N, C-alpha and C positions, 0 to 999 in steps of 0.2 A: 569505870564500867566493868562489871564482872563478865566472865566468859559465858556464863549461862544467860546473862541479860543480852549480850551480844548475839548469842545463838538464837534467842527468842525473837529479836529485832530482825535477823536475817530471815528466819522462818516466816515471819509475819509479811515481810516484803516480798519473799518468794510466792506466798499464797496471793498477795495482791496482784503480782505480776501474772500469775497463773490466771486469775479472775479477769483482769483488765486486758491483757495483751494476747494471750494464747486462747484461740477459739477451738473448742472441742479437742482438747489434747489426748493423744493416745496413752495408754497406761505406761509404755515405756518413756515417753516424754515426761510424764508425771514423776516417774521414779528418778529419771536423770536430773530433773529440776530439783527435787528435794534432797538428792545426794550431793549437790554442789558444796554445802558446808563441810561435808565429810572429807572432801578433797583438800581442804585447807590444812596446812601444816602447823600453823601458829596464829596468834591473834592478829598480827599484821595482815596475813592472807585473808582473814575473816573481815577485816576492815576494808580491804580493797574489794572484796567480793560485795559487801554491802553497799559500797560506793558505785559499783558497776550496776547493781540492781536498781539503785535509785536513779542512775543515769538512763537506764533502759525503760524505766517507768516514765521518766520525764520526756524522753524523746519517743519517736514512733518505732521502737524496737519490738517487732512482733513475732520474733522467732526464738527458740531456745538456743539455736546456734549463735545468733547474733549476741545473746547474753553471755554464752560460754566463751566465744572469741574475745569479746570486750574484756571479761575478767581475766582470761589467761594473758592477753596482751599487756593489760595493766599490771599484772603480777610480774611479768618479765621485764617490762620497760618503765613502769611507773605510771601513776595516774596523771593525765595531762592537767595543767591548771585551768584551761578553758572548760573542761568537763566539770570541774568543781563550781564554776560560774553558772553553767547550764543546770546543774543540780539544785542550786540555791534558787535559780529562776523558776524552777519547776515547783518550789515550795517545800523542798526537803531541807533538813538541817545537815549541814556538811560535817563530817566526822572531824572533831577538833584535833585529834592526833595526826590525821593526814594533813589538815590544813597547817598545823604548826610545822610539820616535817617539810612541807613544800613552801613555807613562808607565804602562804596565802592568806590574805586579810579580808576576804569577802569581795563582793562584786564592786565595791566602792573604791577599790584600790587604784583606780585610773584606767586609762586605755589599755586594752589588751595587748601585751607585749609577748609574742611568741618566742622571741629570742631568750627570755628568762626561763622558759619552760624546759625542764630536763627531758621531757619527752621529745620535744622539738630538737634539742641538741643531741639526742641519741641518734635520731634519723639524719641530722645534718652532717654527722661525722662520716656517714657511708658514702 
């Protein structure tokens, strides 16, 4: 997947999020939402942002703050495996690079085991 293709997918997801979840956004909210891809430093950050948008579309995430916090948290700590399952259940295609990196094989991989999740292990160490 090329960078421009990924940018287009992110923009389409952001516009879908704007239409479906944000009711009557203010101009500043609109600007903040569409500026999110510009804050990504590399392709990996963009993939995490795309995954966060898909997650927020799939769950009842109705604020820009929720989307921003989800994306920033996942950029710092990693995407939780259970979130990939939720994204797939919501009807989205999980990014294959993220799935491979996290050794996630789809929702058919058996019972949910939080101890295998790097996200869980990070918070467990504290």
